[in-house]
N, C-alpha and C positions, 0 to 999 in steps of 0.2 A: 104643397103637402110636405109634412115633416116625416121623414123616413128613417127608422133605425135599421142598422145593419149588424147582424151578429154572425160571424163566420167561425169556422172550426172544423175539426175532423168529425166531431159528433160520433164517437166510436165507443159507446153509444151516447146519444143525447140523454140528459138526465134532468132532474128537477132544479138543480142549481142553474143550469142554462136558462130554463124557462123563467125562473124567478128573477134572474138578472135582467132578462128582456122585459119582464113586466114592470120591474122597478124603474128601468130607464124610460119605458113608455109612459108611465104615470108621472114621473118627475119632469120630463121634458115635453109632455103633452104630444107625444108622437101619434101620428095617424095610423102608422103601421110599423111593424118590425119584420124585416125580411131575414130569415135564416138561410145562410148560404154555405152548404157543406163544401169543404175543399176537396176537389177531385184529385189533385196531386200536390199535397202539402210540401212547400219548399223547405221547411225547417225541421221536419221530423218524418221518419219512415212510417208508413201505415202499418201499425201493429196488427199482426195476425193476417195481414193482407185481405181484410174484409172489403168486399166490393163497394164501389161508390153507390151502386143501385140499392144495396142493403142499408147503407147509412142514410141515403136519401129517403128511403121508405120509412125508416124509424123517425126521422124528423117530421115527415108528413103526418105520421100517426100522432106524434107528440103535440103538434100545433093545431090539429084538426078542430079542437073545441074552442079555439079563440079566434074570433073574427078579425082581430087586429094583427094576428100572426100569419105570415106567409112563408113559403119555402121556394127557393130558386135553384135550378140545376145549371145556372149560367156558367159556372167554372168548368163543368164537364163538357158543356156544349162548346165553349171557347177552346178547350184543349190546352196542352202545355202546362207549365208550372202554374200553380194557383197563387199568383202574386196579388196581394191586397190592392196595390196601386192600380193594377189593370182592371180589377173588378170595380173599383171606384170610378175610374174613367169610363168604363162601359155604362155604369148606372147614370153618370152625368149625361152621356150621349143619348141614352134612351129616354131619360126624364129630366131634362135640364132645369125644369121649374122646381124640382124637389130640393129641400134642404136636408142634407144627409148628416146622420149622427152615427159614427162608427164606434161600436161598443167593443171594448177590448179589456182583458184582464190586466191588473196592475203589473203582473209579472211580464206580460207581453209589452206593455208600454215601457217598462224599464229597459227592455232590449230592442227598442224600436230602431236604434241606430244600425242594427244588423239587418233590417228589412230592405228588400229591393226598392231602390229609389224612394227611400223613406221621406226625404225632404219634400217631395211632391204631394205626399198624403195630406199634410197640413193645409195645403191650398185647395184641397178637394172636398173637405168635410170637417165637421166638428168631431172631436174625439171625446168619448166618455170612458174614462179609466176606472174600472170597477175593482174595488178592494176585494181580495180573495183570501181565504185562510192561509196564512204563512207567506203571503206576497203583498206587502204594503208599500206605499210610497210616502216617504217623509214629507215631501212637498213636490208639487208638480214641476216647479222650476228646477229643482235639483235633478229630476229625472230627464230633463231635456238634454239632448246631445249638445255639447258646447258649440259645435259648428253652426247651429241654427238658433242658439238661445237669444241672439240679438234681434230676431224677428218677432219676439214676443214681449208683451208687457203683462204684469200681474195685476188683476183687478181684485183687490182685497175685499171689497164689499160683496162682490158676487162669487168670490173664491174660485176664480177661473183664470186661465191664461188666454189672452187675446192675441191672435196671430195677425200679421200685417195684411193677410188676405181677407180678414173680417171673420174668419172662423175662430172657434174657441176650443180649448181643452178643459174638460171638467173632471172632477173626481167624484165618484159615486160611492158613498159608504152605505151599503144596504145591508140586508139580512145576509149574514155569512153562513152559507150552507156548505159544510165540509164534505162535499160529494165529489168524487172524481171518476172519470170513465175507466181509468186503470183499475181502481178498486172494485168497480162493478164487474169488470172482466175477471178479476181474480176470484170474486165470490162465485161467479157462474162456474168457473173451472173447478172450484172446490165443492160444488153442489150445494151451496148455501143460498139463502133467500136474498133476493134483491128488491123485494116488495117495499114500496114507499120511497125508494131512491130515484125512481123514474116513473113515467106514466104507465098505467096498467096495460094500455094497448102496446106499448113498446116492450114491456116485460113479456107479454104473451107472444109477440113476434119473435123475440130472442129464443124463447122456448120452442116455438113451433119450427123455427129454422135451424135449431141446434147450434146457435152462434156461441162463440167464445168458450166452447168446451175445451179447446186446446190453447186458450189464451195465454199471453205473457203479461 
């Protein structure tokens, strides 16, 4: 089975997240995409201290209508810092037959050398680097950390980087939806509409629970 993985704080999840997942699913013919909310993000504090349970519920509501989308609470169950390398290792242990496609924003891929045990990630999965508004990669090879660049070769025909493990790094230039979770939080705080920026069920949940009224 070909499994896509999309992690993040999802604070809140919005339509750009869903569209990225759908484009990756379509392009790479993925059997499923698993959304994995970070329980304790290692790179940034949880804005507004919104509970993991609330963020998880919003993801569940958002993906409910797509049979190819799933949600996992594995990082909360595991405990500790939500390091991507640990999540990938756990997925391998649970479903060793799956081919994994780790979907990340181009901005995150640019900073991958700051990730915990980042070198090991390339041996665990394929990586799909998604172009986002304001965060582009001139070339995949230039974005690679110098320390591991020798482990890759560039396949110009397929426009991908091939790792010595057999996994690949791809660039996905899809529909660029300039939507951010921080902007949604700001709109809610200002009492403005967030309609069409996220699924209707998520919008209703935010209103019913009174989330982000004091957002930053």
